[in-house]
Steps between C-alpha positions, in 0.01 A plus 500: 500500500587583139834338420709650216615266229782274609837597360702245309803348669777763536613607154829660403514746214821560313487854642322476838290806580510688831209440737249785533551716807139436611569126511821560696315710756221247544756225536711704743209550741513126560830530690338692787343197674840334528691799638221587744503141625879493538525833683211453741591139575853604590385793712215353698458121509766419760413804710124441483500132587773526762452839670126554448357146499759351739610205285859399588751626245629147439157384386460807281836424341406137438173603335669755276782265402265211420284716272807646329650156438177373345472815290855463367439140391171575323619803299667299218206257494248782456711645220515163329125447528429841351738422211299185424154648553261532205212663690263725305600792726860458388781311664606789727164665566336173603732503804510874560123525553464257794828627643381862497161407645659296778785728612285773654278278720802296613686817595200618701473167682870511587446819701160403644551196725234451768623649825379200698746254346767340716860454388430183302195642328680826424798313356272293277320818389833664412626190319178443305449862399867543402498185286176613333637851445831381357325243281255751351771761452723245322209389278468865402863616492682231301258502202491881529878514451476255210235721340738798514762306309240409235355849458819658370683334212754776438840477674494860628125527549512210744712713731252785468211271594685372806588859598133602497425198718776609739356851528162366611674260737689783666185712523334207678803469729491868599123491552515189717794622709364851552121479506485191721632692802321825419153354442480205736734584790464874565626656822271442798378765743635315803843448344474120483663306217233465226673205332432295813123538453325215318229720347716651225619173348173364355440839338852492355441149367166596346622821332823368356345163420242683291778699332683177413195336347381811313841577347540134402160503330582825317806327357300187417224678307734763355727241339237236420511588131870407497453156649658204324432130478759235570761422238447163339308206646517443872604142438807624313617712794751344743404396851574739785826334604615481138403862443693605811807308385482639145469853634804466722696358207460834323848649548389865480221444750738330745725807492206731551349282775831477687549876481144587609496248786832627635375858464197423717719324753703822530214749518287298745804457726552877484131581563469256791767693692396852402336599830790361705754676278328838517421475872819357645775548243408832335316612818207657321212554742138592448238324294458802274865496397497128434182540297665776295795272422272218388275731298801654327598154377164444332500850351842425353369168369208675332738743329730213411229313309473784249879516484536132411215519251679781314844338517366169370442664161872572468677220687477124533304350789799302620710817521233687694456208737873496573508877555211474746667215691836678516340829605292339776803307628705820513235683703467214747875489544495875570239436769764288673807714437364854536236472773560409863709598799832654390412503128451788258126551551508387862175422681171680548500667158197411287574709189773273355274200553203673335710598197647150484152348518379710207797395287473142621134490403588624152752218455296225667184578298667333203393164646135588431572598140795320340496131612127442422562639152795263464280203598271589209804486267596161645150374415576570133811280511293232673236506227770474234621183670173341617230653281303603812436833671575437869530839669299370796746242625795735449342764722391229744858376535622859534257559790604168650857632508392827661328318784794267557720809516267674746503204738875459462559869570308487828693191606831662398427823686428313824809284460732795434360702790554205733855448370601864525326534835744247645792708370393838641452654842364815655179546300259768627223384733218337303706484179608178327845383600621526140462881475865559394447261209154613390653721232673196348190279504272780375728637227818310419360144496207590269744695281712187453187300414404761240838463334440124487166580335687712246734209422198277426365743241839585345495216240133561406498529120150601389502851354284710274642359176487139620139524618387673181660220301323236711168678457542517121577128491195424713282720279621316191437164665147603597425632152618172346284308747192703406563443130527124552180501707311684227 
């Protein structure tokens, strides 16, 4: 393999130049493995291992939780190791390559357990393949995010780069959600449920596993010329625990981390109750209608990415983040106040929910665009203070927060449903006891959490002028360092 010349450690010009659109596109393709993994894991793992393979749901839950917990802990460590790396492939690409090569085979193995395994063997297969899949995806994803923060040095161009990444991520989401059913679980001649047949799952794992690895390799080779070495000597870099502590001492990052973590707590709580809300509270029947509502959200998100990318040229990132949080909270509150028995939109009407999902997607898509760009700005303040470029650990800690929030949201949803179930009576047959309160748990509670997220980001003080000033100071410092070295 011919390896392009290794770039110098990340440099900052006095007037940072925008990244070429070709580089943004090649970088953006690298988001597809992650979104495909997230969507298909959420759709099929529990159903496949429980309903198709017969593994008790409790054991499936234990396996998924254990792999998620390990993944959350290792994310900051992987980011830290990539920050310190001085590999000839570059500190990010040296991790991205094995991660991309490993994700696809691990995904295939996850959906190809031997049919002769008993419960214990099947549980161990699930646990081992999930740990391997989450490990390889983390080895790829965290350095990949750090690379995105390094590619763009301009305050506004960083948002554009993250927006392109979000577009590819949403394309991967739509492809995974739509094509998986169409290609691998088509209607059967005898009318039986195709998703209960084992045969389709290994083919799904093979096809989408190949897509994950190929798109990851496209990103790897496409951005290899932009790879960077570590900043300074490895011996000068802090240990992992020290690096974690120093990162959390960054006031602007703490505000951003608190806001993003609370945001994910809200949206995962909302998503975990979506089917129950639509089925029992809004009384929307039919898989096609539910699919239309979900698809409309992602279409809105895709449109929203371009919206945020355009607005970011005219407004501050903090302002846009707050608008997105307030708008999403308002829509979720409307889902509680306007939908349901005796309310304005009543029950059984899909159109208001489809329109609301489109608008909600447009607001919520800001999370894929604005906060990652803000993390890149935080890395500049960190370098001014420490002299090191440490995007990796910042994104690792951010992902750590997301996974804590996801686990907390699932625990909170179960707790609230149990609590409200004890307060209500007369639920329809087969419905959860807390039907009268589903609107509150699905809409109002996440809306309150989103307003808490807004309060976290309210005192955030990095803006266009501040970041440009920091970058000029860093450029001057680097120039003086080069003159002394020569």
